[in-house]
C-alpha positions in Angstrom: 96.3 138.0 62.7 95.1 141.7 62.4 95.9 143.0 58.9 95.9 146.6 59.8 96.2 148.6 63.0 95.5 152.3 63.6 97.9 153.7 66.2 97.3 156.8 68.3 100.6 158.5 67.5 102.2 161.3 69.5 105.6 161.5 67.8 107.5 160.5 71.0 109.7 157.5 71.7 107.0 155.1 72.9 104.6 155.5 70.1 107.4 155.6 67.5 108.6 152.3 68.8 105.1 151.0 68.9 105.0 151.1 65.1 107.7 148.5 64.6 106.8 146.6 67.7 103.2 146.1 66.6 104.3 145.0 63.2 106.6 142.4 64.7 104.0 141.1 67.2 101.0 141.1 65.0 102.3 141.0 61.4 100.0 144.0 60.7 100.5 147.1 58.8 100.4 150.2 61.0 98.6 153.4 60.2 99.7 156.3 62.5 97.2 159.0 63.4 98.3 162.1 65.3 95.6 164.4 66.6 96.5 168.0 67.4 94.4 169.1 70.5 96.6 172.1 71.2 99.5 170.3 72.8 102.1 172.5 71.0 105.6 171.1 70.3 106.7 169.9 66.9 105.1 170.7 63.6 102.5 168.2 62.5 104.2 167.5 59.2 107.4 166.7 61.0 105.4 164.2 63.2 103.8 162.7 60.1 107.1 162.2 58.3 108.6 160.6 61.5 105.8 158.1 61.6 106.5 157.0 58.1 110.2 156.9 58.8 109.5 154.6 61.7 107.7 152.1 59.5 104.0 153.3 59.3 102.5 152.5 55.9 100.2 155.5 56.2 100.3 158.5 58.5 97.7 161.2 59.2 97.8 164.3 61.2 94.6 166.0 62.2 94.2 169.6 63.3 91.4 169.2 65.9 92.1 172.2 68.1 88.8 174.0 67.4 86.9 170.8 67.5 88.5 169.9 70.9 87.6 173.3 72.3 84.1 173.4 71.0 83.0 169.8 71.5 84.9 168.8 74.6 86.3 171.7 76.6 83.1 173.8 76.2 80.8 171.1 77.7 83.3 170.8 80.6 83.0 174.6 81.2 79.2 174.5 81.1 79.3 171.6 83.6 81.9 173.4 85.8 83.6 170.0 85.7 86.3 169.6 88.4 87.1 166.1 89.3 87.5 165.8 93.1 86.4 169.5 93.1 89.8 170.6 91.7 91.0 168.9 88.5 89.4 170.3 85.2 89.8 167.0 83.3 92.7 168.1 81.1 93.8 164.7 79.8 90.4 163.0 80.2 88.8 165.4 77.8 91.4 164.9 75.0 91.1 161.1 74.9 87.5 160.8 73.4 88.5 163.5 70.9 91.4 161.4 69.8 89.4 158.2 69.9 86.8 159.6 67.5 89.5 160.2 64.9 91.1 156.8 65.5 87.8 155.0 64.9 87.2 157.1 61.7 90.6 156.2 60.4 90.1 152.5 61.1 86.9 152.7 59.0 88.7 154.4 56.1 91.7 152.0 56.1 89.8 148.9 56.8 91.7 148.3 60.1 90.6 145.6 62.5 92.3 147.1 65.5 93.2 150.3 67.3 96.4 150.7 69.4 97.6 153.2 72.0 100.8 153.7 74.0 99.3 153.7 77.5 100.5 151.6 80.4 98.4 149.2 82.5 98.5 151.4 85.5 96.8 154.6 84.4 93.4 155.9 83.4 94.1 156.5 79.8 94.0 152.9 78.7 90.4 152.8 79.9 89.5 156.0 78.2 90.9 154.9 74.9 89.5 151.4 75.0 86.1 152.2 76.5 85.7 154.9 73.9 86.6 152.7 71.0 84.3 149.9 72.2 81.4 152.4 72.4 81.9 153.8 68.9 83.1 150.6 67.2 82.4 147.5 69.2 83.9 145.2 66.5 87.4 146.8 66.7 90.1 145.1 68.8 92.2 147.3 71.1 96.0 146.7 71.5 98.3 148.2 74.1 102.0 147.2 73.4 103.3 148.7 76.6 100.8 146.7 78.7 100.2 143.7 76.5 103.6 143.0 75.0 105.8 144.1 77.9 107.2 147.1 76.0 109.1 148.6 78.9 111.0 151.9 78.6 114.4 150.3 78.5 113.3 147.7 75.9 111.7 150.5 73.8 115.0 152.4 73.9 117.0 149.3 72.9 114.5 148.6 70.0 114.8 152.2 68.8 118.6 152.1 68.8 118.8 148.7 67.1 116.3 149.8 64.4 117.9 153.2 64.0 114.6 155.0 64.5 114.7 158.8 64.0 113.7 159.6 67.5 115.6 160.7 70.6 116.2 157.8 73.0 116.7 159.7 76.3 117.1 157.2 79.1 116.4 159.6 81.9 113.5 161.9 81.9 112.3 163.3 85.2 108.6 163.7 84.4 105.8 162.3 82.4 103.9 165.1 80.7 100.6 165.3 78.9 99.3 168.6 77.6 96.7 170.3 75.4 95.1 173.7 75.1 93.0 173.1 78.2 95.9 172.4 80.4 99.0 170.4 81.3 99.5 167.3 83.5 102.9 166.3 85.1 103.7 163.2 87.1 106.4 160.7 88.0 110.0 161.5 89.0 110.5 163.1 92.4 106.8 164.1 92.4 106.0 160.4 93.3 107.1 161.3 96.9 104.0 163.2 97.9 106.0 165.2 100.5 108.2 166.8 97.8 107.2 170.2 96.7 107.0 170.9 93.0 109.9 172.9 91.7 109.5 175.7 89.2 110.8 173.6 86.3 107.6 171.5 86.7 105.6 174.3 85.2 105.3 175.7 81.7 101.9 177.2 81.4 102.1 179.3 84.5 104.5 181.7 86.2 105.3 181.7 89.9 102.3 183.3 91.7 104.5 184.4 94.6 106.5 186.8 92.3 105.2 190.4 92.6 103.6 191.7 89.5 100.7 194.1 88.5 97.3 192.5 88.6 95.3 191.9 85.3 91.6 192.6 85.0 89.5 190.8 82.4 85.8 190.8 81.5 84.5 187.5 80.1 81.2 187.5 78.2 79.1 184.4 77.9 76.1 183.4 75.8 74.2 180.3 76.9 77.2 179.2 79.0 79.8 179.7 76.2 82.5 182.3 76.4 82.1 184.6 73.4 84.2 187.7 74.2 87.1 188.9 76.3 87.1 192.6 77.2 84.4 193.1 74.6 86.5 191.5 71.7 84.7 188.5 70.1 86.5 185.2 70.6 86.0 181.5 69.7 86.1 179.0 72.5 89.7 178.1 71.5 90.7 181.7 71.5 89.1 182.3 74.9 91.0 179.3 76.4 94.3 180.2 74.7 94.3 183.9 75.6 93.3 183.2 79.2 96.1 180.6 79.3 98.5 183.5 78.6 96.9 186.1 80.8 95.9 183.9 83.8 99.0 181.8 83.4 101.2 185.0 83.7 99.6 185.5 87.1 100.1 181.9 88.3 96.4 181.0 88.1 95.5 177.3 87.7 98.3 175.4 89.5 96.9 172.3 91.1 98.9 169.7 93.2 96.6 166.8 93.8 96.7 163.3 95.1 93.8 161.9 93.2 91.8 158.7 93.1 92.6 156.9 89.8 90.0 154.7 88.2 92.2 151.6 88.5 92.1 151.8 92.3 95.3 153.5 93.2 96.0 157.0 94.4 98.4 159.1 92.3 100.1 162.4 92.8 99.5 164.7 89.8 100.6 168.3 89.2 98.3 170.2 86.8 98.3 173.7 85.4 95.2 174.9 83.7 95.0 178.7 83.8 92.5 179.2 81.1 90.3 176.4 82.2 90.2 177.5 85.9 89.6 181.2 84.9 86.7 180.3 82.6 85.1 177.8 85.0 85.4 180.4 87.9 83.7 183.0 85.7 81.0 180.6 84.5 80.2 179.4 88.0 79.6 183.0 89.1 77.4 183.9 86.2 75.3 180.8 87.0 75.0 182.1 90.6 73.3 185.2 89.1 71.2 183.6 86.4 70.2 180.0 87.4 67.2 179.4 89.7 67.9 178.0 93.1 66.5 174.5 92.8 68.0 174.0 89.4 71.4 175.2 90.6 71.3 172.9 93.6 70.5 169.9 91.4 73.1 170.8 88.8 75.9 170.6 91.4 75.2 166.9 91.8 75.0 166.5 88.0 78.3 168.3 87.7 80.1 165.9 90.0 78.7 162.8 88.2 79.4 164.3 84.8 83.0 164.9 85.8 83.4 161.4 87.2 82.0 159.8 84.0 84.5 161.8 81.9 87.4 161.0 84.2 86.5 157.3 84.1 86.5 157.2 80.3 82.7 157.1 79.7 82.4 160.1 77.4 80.3 158.1 74.9 78.1 156.4 77.5 74.3 156.8 77.6 74.3 158.4 81.0 76.9 161.0 80.0 74.9 161.7 76.8 71.7 162.2 78.9 73.5 164.5 81.4 74.7 166.6 78.5 71.1 167.4 77.7 70.5 168.5 81.3 73.7 170.7 81.3 72.7 172.4 78.0 69.2 173.2 79.4 70.6 174.5 82.6 72.9 176.9 80.6 70.1 178.3 78.6 69.9 181.5 80.7 73.7 181.7 81.5 74.4 184.9 79.4 76.1 188.0 80.6 79.5 189.4 81.7 81.8 188.6 84.6 84.7 190.8 85.6 87.7 189.1 87.3 91.0 190.1 88.7 93.9 187.8 87.9 96.6 188.0 90.5 98.7 186.0 92.9 97.6 182.7 91.6 93.9 183.4 91.8 91.1 184.5 89.6 88.8 186.6 91.8 85.4 187.7 90.5 84.7 191.4 91.2 81.6 192.0 89.2 78.8 190.4 87.3 75.9 191.6 85.1 73.3 189.9 83.0 70.0 190.6 81.3 69.0 187.2 82.5 69.8 188.1 86.1 67.6 186.8 88.9 69.2 189.2 91.3 66.6 191.9 92.3 68.3 194.9 94.0 65.0 196.1 95.4 64.4 192.7 97.1 68.0 192.4 98.3 68.6 195.9 99.7 68.3 196.7 103.4 67.9 200.4 102.7 64.7 202.4 102.2 62.8 201.3 99.2 63.1 197.6 100.1 60.3 195.7 98.4 60.7 192.5 100.4 57.7 192.2 102.8 59.5 191.0 105.9 56.2 190.3 107.7 55.6 187.3 105.5 58.7 185.6 107.0 57.1 184.7 110.3 54.4 182.5 108.7 57.0 181.0 106.3 59.2 179.9 109.2 56.3 178.4 111.1 55.4 176.2 108.1 59.0 175.5 107.0 60.0 174.3 110.5 56.7 172.5 111.3 57.9 168.9 110.6 61.0 169.4 112.6 59.0 171.0 115.5 56.6 168.1 115.6 59.4 165.5 115.5 61.2 167.4 118.3 58.1 167.4 120.5 57.8 163.6 120.0 61.4 163.0 120.9 61.2 165.2 124.0 58.1 163.3 125.1 59.9 160.0 124.5 62.8 161.0 126.8 60.5 162.2 129.6 
């Protein structure tokens, strides 16, 4: 028997029911921990009081918005992290942030287990449990929905019988997860991948097809981190939040994706991440100006692997930690400004400047004053293409 269990608590139906369900199944005391990563919604103190009313012996709420932005979203921006080249890891980034606080709470309260409300079909169960096992290998992980058959209808029945202070809505069209970096929507009619999303799916973005005046923004970076918008200093959290508003108002960041889940199935997900997409777009362009060619080419492969590791729940893995060092080094010169036009669902770069720029106007220009010695190209091409030429001669001789 586990004497104490720390539960990742959201304040919703499933995790509220999990408190009593875990107590019945394990005989353990349940400590509820809610972590605010910018998901909005109810007041944190309301959530804490609800956890206690649902039977938790202790309840903690953690304001981790700045921590989430600085320690999880910022590395993703520096890595230009887009799973399957499109998804900016909205949910995947929040799970290790939550795990860190769950493990810390387990240590404070002497708990032997950590629990979550994930199903056995999704990625999040892996992210929670792989993260916990990396940080605290001795902790046990419990998943009532998966391990104790806590289905939705049984959870509603449990809540009604126990008189829990939580809405027990039997019909909800979507499953939604959100934080400051974006919003993920699935299930309901979206499970038919031919069905187009309706406007009620979206909350962070406005319809990009509606005519409105374009918005121009200048994003300033230092060593890959956004530090100002239109010249006004911002924290990373403020940069994301303000671009959520401005880019979201232009319909930027809508993503409709059939993605490859870690558990082996394909899943249709609708995401909206206006701030994330705008910042990654600007960051990529500044890298184009400031990062040397061979480093830039190699980094693109690192970016893909970094994103896959995070998506797969391996935030605390040795490989991810090693790649973090590479990404930081690659961003050392990524300082400067990028101007973008936000309009019609797109963030379009229209200007870039940097004191670290590798762009040399005198080398690039085709006008008078060009300093590029074109006569050198002939010998370069001879040497560059020599191995292919020799192989071609051999192949032609073999076919003769």
